[in-house]
Structures are given as C-alpha cells and as structure tokens.
All heavy atoms as a GROMACS GRO file, in nm:
protein
  584
    1MET      N    1  12.279  14.636  11.169
    1MET     CA    2  12.335  14.529  11.256
    1MET      C    3  12.489  14.524  11.231
    1MET      O    4  12.528  14.534  11.118
    1MET     CB    5  12.272  14.397  11.217
    1MET     CG    6  12.335  14.278  11.289
    1MET     SD    7  12.260  14.123  11.257
    1MET     CE    8  12.356  14.067  11.117
    2VAL      N    9  12.562  14.519  11.338
    2VAL     CA   10  12.703  14.502  11.331
    2VAL      C   11  12.740  14.356  11.348
    2VAL      O   12  12.702  14.285  11.436
    2VAL     CB   13  12.773  14.588  11.440
    2VAL    CG1   14  12.932  14.569  11.440
    2VAL    CG2   15  12.740  14.735  11.421
    3VAL      N   16  12.818  14.304  11.252
    3VAL     CA   17  12.854  14.160  11.251
    3VAL      C   18  12.981  14.144  11.334
    3VAL      O   19  13.078  14.210  11.302
    3VAL     CB   20  12.876  14.111  11.102
    3VAL    CG1   21  12.920  13.968  11.103
    3VAL    CG2   22  12.750  14.133  11.022
    4GLU      N   23  12.978  14.046  11.425
    4GLU     CA   24  13.096  14.015  11.507
    4GLU      C   25  13.183  13.915  11.427
    4GLU      O   26  13.133  13.807  11.398
    4GLU     CB   27  13.056  13.956  11.644
    4GLU     CG   28  13.167  13.925  11.730
    4GLU     CD   29  13.230  14.051  11.801
    4GLU    OE1   30  13.159  14.143  11.828
    4GLU    OE2   31  13.351  14.045  11.822
    5LEU      N   32  13.305  13.952  11.396
    5LEU     CA   33  13.396  13.863  11.317
    5LEU      C   34  13.485  13.785  11.409
    5LEU      O   35  13.512  13.821  11.522
    5LEU     CB   36  13.477  13.953  11.227
    5LEU     CG   37  13.412  14.036  11.121
    5LEU    CD1   38  13.513  14.126  11.051
    5LEU    CD2   39  13.331  13.952  11.022
    6THR      N   40  13.541  13.684  11.346
    6THR     CA   41  13.648  13.603  11.408
    6THR      C   42  13.766  13.589  11.302
    6THR      O   43  13.734  13.626  11.184
    6THR     CB   44  13.601  13.464  11.451
    6THR    OG1   45  13.569  13.392  11.334
    6THR    CG2   46  13.491  13.464  11.549
    7ASP      N   47  13.878  13.542  11.345
    7ASP     CA   48  13.984  13.509  11.250
    7ASP      C   49  13.932  13.421  11.135
    7ASP      O   50  13.968  13.436  11.020
    7ASP     CB   51  14.100  13.450  11.313
    7ASP     CG   52  14.184  13.546  11.397
    7ASP    OD1   53  14.182  13.669  11.370
    7ASP    OD2   54  14.250  13.498  11.492
    8GLN      N   55  13.846  13.321  11.170
    8GLN     CA   56  13.797  13.226  11.077
    8GLN      C   57  13.687  13.282  10.990
    8GLN      O   58  13.679  13.239  10.867
    8GLN     CB   59  13.741  13.100  11.154
    8GLN     CG   60  13.845  13.022  11.229
    8GLN     CD   61  13.895  13.093  11.359
    8GLN    OE1   62  13.819  13.160  11.421
    8GLN    NE2   63  14.015  13.062  11.393
    9SER      N   64  13.612  13.381  11.029
    9SER     CA   65  13.498  13.429  10.948
    9SER      C   66  13.533  13.550  10.866
    9SER      O   67  13.462  13.607  10.781
    9SER     CB   68  13.377  13.462  11.034
    9SER     OG   69  13.401  13.569  11.122
   10PHE      N   70  13.653  13.608  10.888
   10PHE     CA   71  13.696  13.736  10.825
   10PHE      C   72  13.682  13.736  10.677
   10PHE      O   73  13.625  13.816  10.616
   10PHE     CB   74  13.830  13.783  10.870
   10PHE     CG   75  13.863  13.927  10.830
   10PHE    CD1   76  13.842  14.025  10.907
   10PHE    CD2   77  13.932  13.939  10.707
   10PHE    CE1   78  13.878  14.155  10.870
   10PHE    CE2   79  13.957  14.063  10.662
   10PHE     CZ   80  13.932  14.177  10.747
   11ASP      N   81  13.750  13.640  10.612
   11ASP     CA   82  13.760  13.628  10.471
   11ASP      C   83  13.613  13.617  10.409
   11ASP      O   84  13.590  13.695  10.312
   11ASP     CB   85  13.837  13.513  10.424
   11ASP     CG   86  13.993  13.535  10.439
   11ASP    OD1   87  14.030  13.647  10.480
   11ASP    OD2   88  14.073  13.444  10.419
   12GLU      N   89  13.541  13.528  10.462
   12GLU     CA   90  13.403  13.511  10.410
   12GLU      C   91  13.318  13.637  10.424
   12GLU      O   92  13.246  13.679  10.331
   12GLU     CB   93  13.330  13.395  10.483
   12GLU     CG   94  13.197  13.355  10.425
   12GLU     CD   95  13.213  13.293  10.281
   12GLU    OE1   96  13.312  13.226  10.254
   12GLU    OE2   97  13.120  13.316  10.203
   13GLU      N   98  13.314  13.700  10.541
   13GLU     CA   99  13.230  13.816  10.572
   13GLU      C  100  13.282  13.946  10.503
   13GLU      O  101  13.206  14.033  10.469
   13GLU     CB  102  13.217  13.835  10.725
   13GLU     CG  103  13.137  13.734  10.790
   13GLU     CD  104  12.992  13.741  10.757
   13GLU    OE1  105  12.941  13.839  10.711
   13GLU    OE2  106  12.924  13.637  10.796
   14VAL      N  107  13.414  13.962  10.496
   14VAL     CA  108  13.473  14.083  10.446
   14VAL      C  109  13.522  14.073  10.302
   14VAL      O  110  13.470  14.148  10.217
   14VAL     CB  111  13.592  14.133  10.536
   14VAL    CG1  112  13.656  14.264  10.490
   14VAL    CG2  113  13.538  14.150  10.682
   15LEU      N  114  13.616  13.991  10.275
   15LEU     CA  115  13.675  13.985  10.146
   15LEU      C  116  13.585  13.926  10.039
   15LEU      O  117  13.597  13.971   9.921
   15LEU     CB  118  13.806  13.897  10.145
   15LEU     CG  119  13.911  13.945  10.251
   15LEU    CD1  120  14.030  13.852  10.245
   15LEU    CD2  121  13.957  14.086  10.221
   16LYS      N  122  13.489  13.850  10.078
   16LYS     CA  123  13.395  13.793   9.977
   16LYS      C  124  13.261  13.870   9.976
   16LYS      O  125  13.164  13.838   9.906
   16LYS     CB  126  13.369  13.648  10.006
   16LYS     CG  127  13.492  13.564   9.975
   16LYS     CD  128  13.464  13.418  10.002
   16LYS     CE  129  13.595  13.338   9.982
   16LYS     NZ  130  13.570  13.191  10.012
   17SER      N  131  13.251  13.983  10.054
   17SER     CA  132  13.124  14.057  10.059
   17SER      C  133  13.098  14.129   9.923
   17SER      O  134  13.189  14.176   9.853
   17SER     CB  135  13.137  14.168  10.166
   17SER     OG  136  13.025  14.242  10.168
   18GLU      N  137  12.971  14.135   9.884
   18GLU     CA  138  12.928  14.195   9.767
   18GLU      C  139  12.900  14.348   9.786
   18GLU      O  140  12.883  14.416   9.682
   18GLU     CB  141  12.800  14.131   9.710
   18GLU     CG  142  12.834  13.983   9.668
   18GLU     CD  143  12.712  13.918   9.596
   18GLU    OE1  144  12.620  13.986   9.572
   18GLU    OE2  145  12.717  13.796   9.580
   19ILE      N  146  12.909  14.395   9.907
   19ILE     CA  147  12.887  14.534   9.935
   19ILE      C  148  13.016  14.584  10.014
   19ILE      O  149  13.085  14.504  10.071
   19ILE     CB  150  12.762  14.568  10.012
   19ILE    CG1  151  12.755  14.481  10.144
   19ILE    CG2  152  12.637  14.536   9.924
   19ILE    CD1  153  12.632  14.522  10.232
   20PRO      N  154  13.041  14.710  10.019
   20PRO     CA  155  13.155  14.766  10.091
   20PRO      C  156  13.143  14.724  10.239
   20PRO      O  157  13.031  14.715  10.298
   20PRO     CB  158  13.143  14.915  10.065
   20PRO     CG  159  13.064  14.928   9.950
   20PRO     CD  160  12.970  14.818   9.945
   21VAL      N  161  13.262  14.712  10.304
   21VAL     CA  162  13.261  14.669  10.450
   21VAL      C  163  13.352  14.767  10.523
   21VAL      O  164  13.456  14.802  10.482
   21VAL     CB  165  13.320  14.524  10.455
   21VAL    CG1  166  13.319  14.488  10.606
   21VAL    CG2  167  13.239  14.427  10.376
   22MET      N  168  13.306  14.801  10.642
   22MET     CA  169  13.380  14.876  10.739
   22MET      C  170  13.411  14.788  10.854
   22MET      O  171  13.322  14.726  10.914
   22MET     CB  172  13.308  14.998  10.788
   22MET     CG  173  13.386  15.102  10.857
   22MET     SD  174  13.441  15.076  11.030
   22MET     CE  175  13.295  15.036  11.122
   23VAL      N  176  13.536  14.768  10.894
   23VAL     CA  177  13.574  14.676  11.003
   23VAL      C  178  13.636  14.757  11.118
   23VAL      O  179  13.730  14.839  11.092
   23VAL     CB  180  13.672  14.567  10.957
   23VAL    CG1  181  13.710  14.475  11.073
   23VAL    CG2  182  13.620  14.478  10.844
   24ASP      N  183  13.576  14.743  11.229
   24ASP     CA  184  13.627  14.806  11.351
   24ASP      C  185  13.710  14.699  11.426
   24ASP      O  186  13.657  14.601  11.473
   24ASP     CB  187  13.514  14.851  11.443
   24ASP     CG  188  13.551  14.908  11.576
   24ASP    OD1  189  13.672  14.959  11.582
   24ASP    OD2  190  13.470  14.911  11.667
   25PHE      N  191  13.846  14.722  11.433
   25PHE     CA  192  13.934  14.637  11.510
   25PHE      C  193  13.938  14.696  11.648
   25PHE      O  194  13.988  14.814  11.668
   25PHE     CB  195  14.073  14.640  11.446
   25PHE     CG  196  14.082  14.566  11.320
   25PHE    CD1  197  14.047  14.623  11.203
   25PHE    CD2  198  14.120  14.434  11.312
   25PHE    CE1  199  14.055  14.550  11.078
   25PHE    CE2  200  14.134  14.361  11.202
   25PHE     CZ  201  14.094  14.416  11.078
   26TYR      N  202  13.886  14.633  11.747
   26TYR     CA  203  13.874  14.686  11.883
   26TYR      C  204  13.920  14.586  11.984
   26TYR      O  205  13.950  14.472  11.960
   26TYR     CB  206  13.721  14.716  11.910
   26TYR     CG  207  13.640  14.592  11.940
   26TYR    CD1  208  13.614  14.562  12.080
   26TYR    CD2  209  13.589  14.508  11.849
   26TYR    CE1  210  13.538  14.449  12.110
   26TYR    CE2  211  13.521  14.398  11.880
   26TYR     CZ  212  13.495  14.370  12.014
   26TYR     OH  213  13.422  14.258  12.048
   27ALA      N  214  13.936  14.640  12.111
   27ALA     CA  215  13.975  14.562  12.231
   27ALA      C  216  13.874  14.610  12.343
   27ALA      O  217  13.846  14.722  12.350
   27ALA     CB  218  14.115  14.586  12.267
   28PRO      N  219  13.836  14.515  12.416
   28PRO     CA  220  13.740  14.549  12.534
   28PRO      C  221  13.796  14.654  12.629
   28PRO      O  222  13.715  14.728  12.688
   28PRO     CB  223  13.715  14.419  12.598
   28PRO     CG  224  13.761  14.315  12.511
   28PRO     CD  225  13.868  14.376  12.420
   29TRP      N  226  13.927  14.663  12.643
   29TRP     CA  227  13.985  14.758  12.742
   29TRP      C  228  14.005  14.897  12.673
   29TRP      O  229  14.050  14.988  12.747
   29TRP     CB  230  14.117  14.699  12.791
   29TRP     CG  231  14.205  14.649  12.679
   29TRP    CD1  232  14.213  14.520  12.633
   29TRP    CD2  233  14.288  14.726  12.589
   29TRP    NE1  234  14.304  14.513  12.527
   29TRP    CE2  235  14.346  14.639  12.495
   29TRP    CE3  236  14.323  14.860  12.584
   29TRP    CZ2  237  14.441  14.685  12.399
   29TRP    CZ3  238  14.410  14.910  12.475
   29TRP    CH2  239  14.468  14.812  12.396
   30CYS      N  240  13.980  14.913  12.550
   30CYS     CA  241  14.009  15.038  12.474
   30CYS      C  242  13.896  15.144  12.493
   30CYS      O  243  13.785  15.122  12.441
   30CYS     CB  244  14.023  14.998  12.328
   30CYS     SG  245  14.040  15.138  12.216
   31ALA      N  246  13.926  15.246  12.562
   31ALA     CA  247  13.825  15.349  12.586
   31ALA      C  248  13.772  15.417  12.459
   31ALA      O  249  13.655  15.434  12.441
   31ALA     CB  250  13.879  15.459  12.683
   32PRO      N  251  13.858  15.452  12.359
   32PRO     CA  252  13.812  15.513  12.240
   32PRO      C  253  13.725  15.414  12.157
   32PRO      O  254  13.626  15.460  12.092
   32PRO     CB  255  13.937  15.541  12.161
   32PRO     CG  256  14.045  15.561  12.266
   32PRO     CD  257  14.006  15.464  12.370
   33CYS      N  258  13.757  15.284  12.168
   33CYS     CA  259  13.663  15.187  12.102
   33CYS      C  260  13.525  15.193  12.163
   33CYS      O  261  13.431  15.174  12.085
   33CYS     CB  262  13.727  15.052  12.116
   33CYS     SG  263  13.890  15.025  12.046
   34HIS      N  264  13.514  15.205  12.294
   34HIS     CA  265  13.380  15.214  12.350
   34HIS      C  266  13.304  15.345  12.309
   34HIS      O  267  13.188  15.343  12.299
   34HIS     CB  268  13.390  15.209  12.506
   34HIS     CG  269  13.424  15.074  12.557
   34HIS    ND1  270  13.332  14.973  12.564
   34HIS    CD2  271  13.541  15.021  12.595
   34HIS    CE1  272  13.392  14.866  12.618
   34HIS    NE2  273  13.516  14.892  12.638
   35MET      N  274  13.381  15.449  12.286
   35MET     CA  275  13.327  15.576  12.247
   35MET      C  276  13.271  15.566  12.100
   35MET      O  277  13.168  15.631  12.070
   35MET     CB  278  13.424  15.689  12.266
   35MET     CG  279  13.459  15.715  12.405
   35MET     SD  280  13.582  15.840  12.446
   35MET     CE  281  13.611  15.922  12.300
   36THR      N  282  13.338  15.496  12.012
   36THR     CA  283  13.294  15.491  11.869
   36THR      C  284  13.186  15.388  11.850
   36THR      O  285  13.118  15.395  11.750
   36THR     CB  286  13.418  15.460  11.778
   36THR    OG1  287  13.473  15.337  11.821
   36THR    CG2  288  13.519  15.578  11.787
   37ALA      N  289  13.173  15.290  11.938
   37ALA     CA  290  13.075  15.181  11.917
   37ALA      C  291  12.936  15.229  11.893
   37ALA      O  292  12.871  15.180  11.794
   37ALA     CB  293  13.081  15.086  12.031
   38PRO      N  294  12.878  15.324  11.966
   38PRO     CA  295  12.742  15.375  11.938
   38PRO      C  296  12.731  15.442  11.804
   38PRO      O  297  12.631  15.430  11.733
   38PRO     CB  298  12.716  15.474  12.047
   38PRO     CG  299  12.811  15.443  12.159
   38PRO     CD  300  12.932  15.387  12.095
   39VAL      N  301  12.836  15.509  11.753
   39VAL     CA  302  12.830  15.572  11.626
   39VAL      C  303  12.827  15.463  11.518
   39VAL      O  304  12.747  15.473  11.419
   39VAL     CB  305  12.952  15.662  11.608
   39VAL    CG1  306  12.960  15.722  11.460
   39VAL    CG2  307  12.955  15.774  11.708
   40ILE      N  308  12.907  15.363  11.529
   40ILE     CA  309  12.913  15.246  11.436
   40ILE      C  310  12.775  15.178  11.427
   40ILE      O  311  12.726  15.149  11.323
   40ILE     CB  312  13.032  15.153  11.465
   40ILE    CG1  313  13.159  15.224  11.440
   40ILE    CG2  314  13.022  15.022  11.378
   40ILE    CD1  315  13.285  15.153  11.492
   41ASP      N  316  12.716  15.159  11.544
   41ASP     CA  317  12.584  15.088  11.555
   41ASP      C  318  12.479  15.172  11.484
   41ASP      O  319  12.400  15.118  11.412
   41ASP     CB  320  12.542  15.077  11.701
   41ASP     CG  321  12.618  14.971  11.772
   41ASP    OD1  322  12.685  14.882  11.707
   41ASP    OD2  323  12.622  14.974  11.904
   42LYS      N  324  12.483  15.309  11.502
   42LYS     CA  325  12.388  15.395  11.428
   42LYS      C  326  12.410  15.387  11.284
   42LYS      O  327  12.317  15.381  11.209
   42LYS     CB  328  12.412  15.537  11.480
   42LYS     CG  329  12.308  15.632  11.424
   42LYS     CD  330  12.318  15.775  11.482
   42LYS     CE  331  12.210  15.870  11.410
   42LYS     NZ  332  12.233  15.999  11.458
   43LEU      N  333  12.531  15.400  11.237
   43LEU     CA  334  12.562  15.394  11.092
   43LEU      C  335  12.517  15.262  11.029
   43LEU      O  336  12.463  15.256  10.916
   43LEU     CB  337  12.712  15.421  11.063
   43LEU     CG  338  12.756  15.563  11.090
   43LEU    CD1  339  12.907  15.569  11.086
   43LEU    CD2  340  12.692  15.659  10.994
   44ALA      N  341  12.538  15.153  11.108
   44ALA     CA  342  12.500  15.022  11.058
   44ALA      C  343  12.349  15.018  11.031
   44ALA      O  344  12.301  14.954  10.931
   44ALA     CB  345  12.535  14.913  11.158
   45GLY      N  346  12.268  15.078  11.121
   45GLY     CA  347  12.131  15.088  11.096
   45GLY      C  348  12.085  15.177  10.981
   45GLY      O  349  11.998  15.138  10.901
   46GLU      N  350  12.154  15.285  10.965
   46GLU     CA  351  12.121  15.382  10.852
   46GLU      C  352  12.156  15.329  10.724
   46GLU      O  353  12.095  15.361  10.622
   46GLU     CB  354  12.193  15.515  10.883
   46GLU     CG  355  12.140  15.595  10.997
   46GLU     CD  356  12.218  15.722  11.022
   46GLU    OE1  357  12.279  15.769  10.928
   46GLU    OE2  358  12.195  15.784  11.135
   47TYR      N  359  12.274  15.249  10.710
   47TYR     CA  360  12.320  15.211  10.584
   47TYR      C  361  12.293  15.059  10.556
   47TYR      O  362  12.364  14.996  10.481
   47TYR     CB  363  12.466  15.248  10.570
   47TYR     CG  364  12.486  15.391  10.554
   47TYR    CD1  365  12.517  15.472  10.668
   47TYR    CD2  366  12.471  15.452  10.432
   47TYR    CE1  367  12.536  15.602  10.653
   47TYR    CE2  368  12.491  15.584  10.416
   47TYR     CZ  369  12.521  15.668  10.531
   47TYR     OH  370  12.536  15.799  10.518
   48ASP      N  371  12.202  14.999  10.632
   48ASP     CA  372  12.181  14.856  10.628
   48ASP      C  373  12.149  14.821  10.478
   48ASP      O  374  12.063  14.883  10.414
   48ASP     CB  375  12.056  14.817  10.712
   48ASP     CG  376  12.038  14.668  10.721
   48ASP    OD1  377  12.136  14.593  10.716
   48ASP    OD2  378  11.914  14.625  10.723
   49GLY      N  379  12.214  14.717  10.428
   49GLY     CA  380  12.200  14.670  10.293
   49GLY      C  381  12.290  14.743  10.188
   49GLY      O  382  12.309  14.697  10.075
   50LYS      N  383  12.349  14.863  10.224
   50LYS     CA  384  12.433  14.932  10.142
   50LYS      C  385  12.582  14.915  10.174
   50LYS      O  386  12.664  14.918  10.090
   50LYS     CB  387  12.401  15.086  10.140
   50LYS     CG  388  12.255  15.116  10.088
   50LYS     CD  389  12.224  15.260  10.101
   50LYS     CE  390  12.084  15.280  10.051
   50LYS     NZ  391  12.035  15.417  10.075
   51PHE      N  392  12.602  14.905  10.302
   51PHE     CA  393  12.739  14.880  10.370
   51PHE      C  394  12.721  14.773  10.471
   51PHE      O  395  12.618  14.765  10.532
   51PHE     CB  396  12.794  15.006  10.426
   51PHE     CG  397  12.840  15.116  10.331
   51PHE    CD1  398  12.745  15.214  10.294
   51PHE    CD2  399  12.964  15.118  10.282
   51PHE    CE1  400  12.781  15.312  10.209
   51PHE    CE2  401  12.998  15.218  10.194
   51PHE     CZ  402  12.907  15.315  10.158
   52LYS      N  403  12.825  14.700  10.492
   52LYS     CA  404  12.832  14.600  10.598
   52LYS      C  405  12.928  14.659  10.706
   52LYS      O  406  13.038  14.699  10.678
   52LYS     CB  407  12.884  14.464  10.545
   52LYS     CG  408  12.878  14.360  10.657
   52LYS     CD  409  12.933  14.225  10.613
   52LYS     CE  410  12.860  14.156  10.516
   52LYS     NZ  411  12.910  14.021  10.484
   53PHE      N  412  12.880  14.657  10.827
   53PHE     CA  413  12.960  14.703  10.942
   53PHE      C  414  12.998  14.585  11.029
   53PHE      O  415  12.908  14.503  11.065
   53PHE     CB  416  12.886  14.812  11.016
   53PHE     CG  417  12.874  14.937  10.950
   53PHE    CD1  418  12.772  14.961  10.855
   53PHE    CD2  419  12.962  15.044  10.972
   53PHE    CE1  420  12.759  15.077  10.790
   53PHE    CE2  421  12.946  15.160  10.908
   53PHE     CZ  422  12.847  15.182  10.812
   54CYS      N  423  13.125  14.566  11.050
   54CYS     CA  424  13.173  14.454  11.128
   54CYS      C  425  13.271  14.501  11.237
   54CYS      O  426  13.328  14.613  11.226
   54CYS     CB  427  13.251  14.360  11.033
   54CYS     SG  428  13.155  14.293  10.897
   55LYS      N  429  13.288  14.420  11.338
   55LYS     CA  430  13.387  14.436  11.436
   55LYS      C  431  13.459  14.310  11.474
   55LYS      O  432  13.398  14.204  11.456
   55LYS     CB  433  13.324  14.509  11.563
   55LYS     CG  434  13.223  14.417  11.634
   55LYS     CD  435  13.172  14.493  11.751
   55LYS     CE  436  13.071  14.408  11.831
   55LYS     NZ  437  13.027  14.477  11.952
   56ILE      N  438  13.581  14.329  11.516
   56ILE     CA  439  13.664  14.207  11.553
   56ILE      C  440  13.744  14.240  11.670
   56ILE      O  441  13.815  14.343  11.676
   56ILE     CB  442  13.751  14.154  11.438
   56ILE    CG1  443  13.820  14.029  11.470
   56ILE    CG2  444  13.849  14.256  11.386
   56ILE    CD1  445  13.880  13.949  11.352
   57ASN      N  446  13.733  14.165  11.772
   57ASN     CA  447  13.804  14.180  11.898
   57ASN      C  448  13.952  14.125  11.875
   57ASN      O  449  13.977  14.009  11.856
   57ASN     CB  450  13.740  14.096  12.004
   57ASN     CG  451  13.802  14.105  12.139
   57ASN    OD1  452  13.926  14.124  12.154
   57ASN    ND2  453  13.727  14.095  12.244
   58VAL      N  454  14.038  14.215  11.878
   58VAL     CA  455  14.185  14.174  11.847
   58VAL      C  456  14.251  14.093  11.961
   58VAL      O  457  14.349  14.026  11.936
   58VAL     CB  458  14.274  14.300  11.809
   58VAL    CG1  459  14.222  14.367  11.682
   58VAL    CG2  460  14.277  14.397  11.924
   59ASP      N  461  14.197  14.107  12.084
   59ASP     CA  462  14.253  14.020  12.189
   59ASP      C  463  14.211  13.875  12.167
   59ASP      O  464  14.291  13.783  12.186
   59ASP     CB  465  14.200  14.066  12.326
   59ASP     CG  466  14.256  14.190  12.375
   59ASP    OD1  467  14.366  14.234  12.317
   59ASP    OD2  468  14.204  14.257  12.471
   60ASP      N  469  14.085  13.854  12.120
   60ASP     CA  470  14.048  13.715  12.095
   60ASP      C  471  14.078  13.661  11.957
   60ASP      O  472  14.081  13.541  11.933
   60ASP     CB  473  13.886  13.705  12.109
   60ASP     CG  474  13.846  13.733  12.255
   60ASP    OD1  475  13.930  13.722  12.348
   60ASP    OD2  476  13.725  13.770  12.274
   61ASN      N  477  14.110  13.745  11.865
   61ASN     CA  478  14.141  13.719  11.727
   61ASN      C  479  14.261  13.793  11.673
   61ASN      O  480  14.256  13.874  11.578
   61ASN     CB  481  14.019  13.749  11.634
   61ASN     CG  482  13.895  13.682  11.686
   61ASN    OD1  483  13.866  13.566  11.647
   61ASN    ND2  484  13.810  13.744  11.763
   62PRO      N  485  14.375  13.756  11.721
   62PRO     CA  486  14.494  13.836  11.692
   62PRO      C  487  14.554  13.799  11.548
   62PRO      O  488  14.626  13.882  11.492
   62PRO     CB  489  14.594  13.790  11.797
   62PRO     CG  490  14.555  13.655  11.839
   62PRO     CD  491  14.407  13.656  11.833
   63GLN      N  492  14.519  13.687  11.494
   63GLN     CA  493  14.573  13.645  11.364
   63GLN      C  494  14.533  13.746  11.256
   63GLN      O  495  14.624  13.779  11.174
   63GLN     CB  496  14.524  13.504  11.324
   63GLN     CG  497  14.579  13.404  11.418
   63GLN     CD  498  14.525  13.264  11.382
   63GLN    OE1  499  14.442  13.250  11.296
   63GLN    NE2  500  14.568  13.165  11.453
   64MET      N  501  14.417  13.794  11.247
   64MET     CA  502  14.370  13.884  11.140
   64MET      C  503  14.437  14.016  11.156
   64MET      O  504  14.478  14.077  11.062
   64MET     CB  505  14.216  13.898  11.142
   64MET     CG  506  14.165  13.975  11.021
   64MET     SD  507  14.232  13.919  10.860
   64MET     CE  508  14.193  13.745  10.858
   65ALA      N  509  14.444  14.065  11.269
   65ALA     CA  510  14.511  14.199  11.293
   65ALA      C  511  14.657  14.196  11.249
   65ALA      O  512  14.708  14.278  11.186
   65ALA     CB  513  14.495  14.242  11.441
   66MET      N  514  14.726  14.082  11.292
   66MET     CA  515  14.867  14.070  11.253
   66MET      C  516  14.877  14.044  11.098
   66MET      O  517  14.968  14.104  11.036
   66MET     CB  518  14.932  13.952  11.320
   66MET     CG  519  14.949  13.986  11.471
   66MET     SD  520  15.054  14.122  11.505
   66MET     CE  521  15.203  14.085  11.429
   67ARG      N  522  14.794  13.971  11.042
   67ARG     CA  523  14.792  13.957  10.896
   67ARG      C  524  14.786  14.083  10.815
   67ARG      O  525  14.863  14.107  10.726
   67ARG     CB  526  14.682  13.850  10.853
   67ARG     CG  527  14.675  13.823  10.705
   67ARG     CD  528  14.568  13.725  10.679
   67ARG     NE  529  14.487  13.766  10.567
   67ARG     CZ  530  14.375  13.702  10.525
   67ARG    NH1  531  14.322  13.606  10.604
   67ARG    NH2  532  14.308  13.752  10.424
   68LEU      N  533  14.687  14.167  10.856
   68LEU     CA  534  14.669  14.286  10.789
   68LEU      C  535  14.779  14.392  10.818
   68LEU      O  536  14.818  14.472  10.735
   68LEU     CB  537  14.528  14.352  10.824
   68LEU     CG  538  14.414  14.269  10.772
   68LEU    CD1  539  14.285  14.326  10.822
   68LEU    CD2  540  14.414  14.266  10.616
   69TYR      N  541  14.836  14.389  10.939
   69TYR     CA  542  14.942  14.477  10.980
   69TYR      C  543  15.067  14.447  10.890
   69TYR      O  544  15.129  14.531  10.836
   69TYR     CB  545  14.968  14.463  11.125
   69TYR     CG  546  15.096  14.545  11.164
   69TYR    CD1  547  15.078  14.684  11.187
   69TYR    CD2  548  15.218  14.488  11.191
   69TYR    CE1  549  15.181  14.759  11.227
   69TYR    CE2  550  15.324  14.568  11.226
   69TYR     CZ  551  15.309  14.702  11.243
   69TYR     OH  552  15.415  14.779  11.290
   70ARG      N  553  15.097  14.315  10.878
   70ARG     CA  554  15.213  14.271  10.798
   70ARG      C  555  15.199  14.304  10.653
   70ARG      O  556  15.293  14.331  10.582
   70ARG     CB  557  15.241  14.128  10.815
   70ARG     CG  558  15.295  14.091  10.951
   70ARG     CD  559  15.328  13.946  10.955
   70ARG     NE  560  15.346  13.905  11.092
   70ARG     CZ  561  15.283  13.800  11.153
   70ARG    NH1  562  15.204  13.720  11.084
   70ARG    NH2  563  15.298  13.772  11.278
   71SER      N  564  15.077  14.302  10.596
   71SER     CA  565  15.050  14.322  10.454
   71SER      C  566  15.052  14.468  10.412
   71SER      O  567  15.052  14.497  10.301
   71SER     CB  568  14.920  14.258  10.413
   71SER     OG  569  14.812  14.339  10.464
   72ARG      N  570  15.064  14.554  10.508
   72ARG     CA  571  15.053  14.697  10.474
   72ARG      C  572  15.180  14.751  10.403
   72ARG      O  573  15.192  14.860  10.356
   72ARG     CB  574  15.005  14.785  10.583
   72ARG     CG  575  15.098  14.791  10.703
   72ARG     CD  576  15.042  14.870  10.814
   72ARG     NE  577  15.130  14.869  10.922
   72ARG     CZ  578  15.218  14.971  10.954
   72ARG    NH1  579  15.215  15.075  10.884
   72ARG    NH2  580  15.301  14.962  11.055
   73GLY      N  581  15.290  14.666  10.413
   73GLY     CA  582  15.406  14.692  10.334
   73GLY      C  583  15.500  14.795  10.383
   73GLY      O  584  15.582  14.849  10.328
   0.00000   0.00000   0.00000
C-alpha cells in the first residue's frame, strides 16, 4: 500500500517511521510521475512491512517540497 502524505502528515509518517521510507514527490500533470506510479505500487506490495512507500502531491502540499529543497544546503 502506498500512503498518501500531506504537509501535515509528513513528519509523523516519514520522519518518525520505524522502517525505511521512500517518498515520491509527484504532480498530477507530470508524465514521468504517471509512468513510475505502477512500479512504486508493485514495490509497495512486495516490500510491505519492510519499507514504507509514500507519495505527496507537490501542487497540493508545497510546504514540504520547499522545506526539503531549502535544507539540501
């Protein structure tokens, strides 16, 4: 299962996770994002309980994308 994140749920779901997390920062208009989505869904099923797979729509949740972009130094 892929968890849909928001700016508000990011810290709880990702930073406080007890297992490794992969986050897909996507936009609905992004063609490459649509191409990778089925692969991420498949991996989420294969690694359920070992890794957490999440996605966050950057159009609807711009704060987290900007926060991480600024912190990359």
